[in-house]
N, C-alpha and C positions, 0 to 999 in steps of 0.2 A: 124685724132684723136687729140683732144686737151687734154693735161694733165695739170691739175690745182693744184696749191698749195694754199689751202684755208687759209685765215687769219680769216674769219668770215663767218658764215652761220646762218641765222635765220631759224632754222628748223621748228618752229611752223608756221611761215608765209609761208614758202615754201610748207609745207605739206598742209596747208589750200588752197592755190592757186592751187596747182596741183590737189587737190580733186575736185575743181570746174571745172577744165578742163576735167578730166578723169572720174569724178564720183566716185572716190575712189583712195586710194593709197595702192599699194601692197608693204608692208614692210616686209612680212613674207611669205615664201613659204615652204610647207611641202608636201612630196610625200610618200605614204605608199603602200607597195605591200606585200600581204600575200598569201601563198599557204598552203593547208592542204590536207594530204593524209591519208586514213584509209584502213587497210587490216585486215581481220579476218580469222583465220583457226580453224575449229572445233567449239565446243560450245563456246559461247561468254565468259563463265566463265573461260575457260582454255587458250585461246590464243587471243590476240588482239595487233595490231601494229598501232601506231599513229605517224605520222610525220608532223610537222608543221615548215614551213620556212617562213621567212619574211625579209623585208628590209625597211628601212626608210631613207629618205634624207631630211635634214632640213637646210635651209639657211635663215639667217636674214641679210638684206642689211644694210650697213652703211648709216644713214640718209643723212648726208651732202654730201658725195662723190657720192652717187647713186641718191638721189632725186633731188638735184639742177641741175645737167646737164640735167636730164629729163625735169624739169620745163623749163629751158632755151631753150631747143630744141622745146618744145611744144609751148611756147610763140612765138618763131620765126616762126614756121609753121602756127600759127594762125594770124600772122601779128600784134601781140600785143606788141612786144618788138622792140624798135627803138634804133639802135646804133648811138650815137651822137659823136663818137670819132673824126671824121673829122670836123664836124661843130664847136665844142667847141674849137678846136685848131686854128680857124680863128677869129681874133679879129673883123673883119668887120661883121661877123655873129652876134656878140654880140651887136655892136653899132647900127646895123640896126634893131635889135629886131627879127631877123630870128630865133634865138635859142628858144626864148620864144614862137613864133608862132608854131614851129614844135614840141615843147615839153611843153605844158601847164601843170600846176599843176595836179598831178594824173597820168601823163603818165608813162608807164613802159619803162625804158631806160637802156642802157649799155654804159659805158664810160671807155675807156682805155686811160690813160693819166699819166703824171708824177705827183707824189703825195708823201706826207710824213705823218707820224704819229705824233700826239701831245697829250700829257696828262699833265695837269697842276700838278697833284699829283706827277708824276715822276719828273717834273722839280723842284718842291719844295724839293723832297728828294735828288736830285742831289745837289741843292744849299746848303741844310743842311749838306750833306756830305763834300762839299767843305769847308764850314765854320768850320766844326769840324777838318778837316785836317789843315786848316790855324791856328786855335787855338792851335792845338797840336804842330805844328812847332814853333809858336811864343813862346809857353811855354818852348820850348827847347832852346830858344835864337836865333832862326833862323830869320833873317831880310828878309822878303819876298819882301818888297817894300822899298828900301832905300830912295826914294823920299818922301815917306809918313811920314818919321821921321823928315822932315824939315818943318819949318813954323807952321801954325796953325793946321796942321793935327795931330801933336803929342799931342795936348791938350787933357787932360783926359786920357792919356795912363797910365794904371796901371799894376797890376800884370799880368804876362803872355802876355803882349802886348795888352790887351783888351782896348777898347775905350767905354766910355759911359756906361749907364746902360743896363742890359739885358732886354729882353721883359718881361713884368709882368707875373708872374705865376698865374694860376687860383686860386681863393680863395678856402678854404676848403669847400667841398660840391658843388662847382660850376660845372655845367654840362660840360662834356668833349666836347659836341657838339658845345659849344661856341668857342672852340679853332679853329683857322683858319689854313690853310696850312702854311702861312708865320710864324706862331708862332714857328715852329720847327727850324727856322734859328736863331742861336745864334749871339750875337754881336761879332765882331772881328775887329782887326786893318785892315785898308785898304790894299788891294792887287790888284795892277793893276788898281787902280781907283774904285774898288768895295769894299763895306763894307756891314755890316749887313743891314743897312737901305736901301741901293740901291737894294739889292737882295730881301728884303721883299716887296719893292714897286713894283718890277717886278712881283712877285707872286700875289700881290693884283690885278694888272691889268690882269694878265693871267687868274685868276679864274673868272673874270668878262667877259672878251672877249670870253674865251673858258671855259664853265662850266666843272668842274672836271669830268673826264672820258676820254676814249680813242676816239679820233677823227681821221678821215682820211681826209686830205685836198688835193684835186686835184687842180693843177694849170696848166691847159692845154695851156694857152697862155704864150709865152716866156717872155713877159714883166712882168708877175706876177700880172696883174691888175684884174684878175678874179679868184675867189675862189669858188669851188664847194665843199661844206662841208657835212660831215655825221658823226653823233655820233653813235658809235657802242655800242649796248646795252649789258651789262654784263649778264652772265649766259646763253648765247647762244652757240651753237656748235662752237668749235675751239677758243672761247674767254674765256677759263678757266685759262689762264696763267697770272701770275703777270705782271704788266706793265714793271718792270725792266728787266724781261726775254724777253718780246717782243722787247724792244728797244735794248737789247743786241743782239738779233737775227737779227733784221731788220735794226738797226741803225736809224739815224735821217736824212740821206741824201735822197733827192728825188729819187724815182725809179718808174718804170712803174707798176701801179696797174690797175685792172679792177674792177669797181664798178657797181653792178646791183641792181636796186631798182626802186622806184617810186619818181617822183618829188614832193617834199614837198611844198615849196613856194619860190618865188623870192624876192630878196631884193628890197626895195622901192627906186624909183629914186628920189622922193621928200623927203628931210630930214628936211623940215620946221616943227618946233614944233607946234603941234595942239593947238587950243584954247579950253579951258575947259568950255563947256557950256552944262550942263546937268540938269538945273532946268526948271521945267514947269512954265507957267505963274502964277499958283496958289501957287508957292513956294515949291512944292513937287519935289522929285528927279525922273528924268526919268532914270530908272535903265538900260535900253537898251543903251541909249546915254552915260551914265556914263561908262559902260563896253567898248563901242566903243572908248571913249576918252582915257581910260587907255591903251587899245590895240594899239591905234594910237600912243601914246607916246612911248610904248615899240618898236613898229615897227620903229619909227623914231630913237630911240637910237640904234637899230640894224643896221639901214642904216648908222648911223654915226660910226659904228664899236665898240660901247661901251659895247654891251652885245652879248650873244651867239645867234644871229639870222642872217639870210642871209643878205649879203650886195650887193647892186647893182654893176654890173649886174649879179652877181652870184646867185646860188640857193642852197637849201638844198635837200638832198636825203634821203629818208627812205630806209635803206639798206636791201636787201635780202641776198647778198653775196659780199664778197671782196676777190679777189684772184690774184695770179700771174700766168701767163702762163709759164710753163716750156719749154724752147726752145729745139728743137730737135738738137742733135749733128750734124746731116747731114746738117741742115740749117746753123748752126754756121760755119761749115767748108766751105760751099759754099759762105757765106758772107765774110769770111776771104780771100778766094781765088780770089773773084771778086775785 
């Protein structure tokens, strides 16, 4: 028996796929039993005894905990789910193209590998908190970085140890949607070589490379040259917790995760910028070619690592579930004794 600790379950997708396999999903079970006994003595108007007994049992299963293991088992029994854990941990399988041959886009896969969580929004909030603490300490006269007060780094230092201007505030009536994650990081005097500008630059890069949201990044090869990425959709089962609570619970260190889903797409090996040629001989625009050119440019940018798309030789996964396997105590004792 495998006991799972779920981080994420897409219950809608799991329910739909299980319904295709079994022709329906039993999410509710109800059993009713009723007995009735009548006895009459003398005229009906004088004496009558009626006894009715019944029982009812009602059970509603938890969608994530009950349905996903059922789906996982059904997919395995039908030969539809392929476990790639061993293949993806071997770098030669990637370089030879064997991984892509065994799991083309659309394949249902399961991967158990080392991975970590990442959320640009949480990173921005951490940087903002760090900047606030630094400003508070500097306002109290605490010198956090003695070297920063020497030379040109002290230029522009003003009240409270601040440097330079603060980020511009939105004008009156300006939509809040125009504010970016990095705008929450105030300016502060340098600490350990970091200041407001450097932290804001990191967040600008982060929100481009990883679109804001919770990602799970599996790095099965020790060298770290392969990334299997999946963005977890909010509002699904077990993903109702705020990002700061998730990171407080699971941390940021790599640990072993199991990711089950379908292969989305592979990163492009060729990162040459495409030529834009979408005009017809008569001067009109070929709309299909124009869309292909734009998609080709975005695919190239993803292959270069600049936007949130797969990078060669890795691929993206459309997630059904993400979980950790809870080890049995007996197995841990056996491993320790061996």
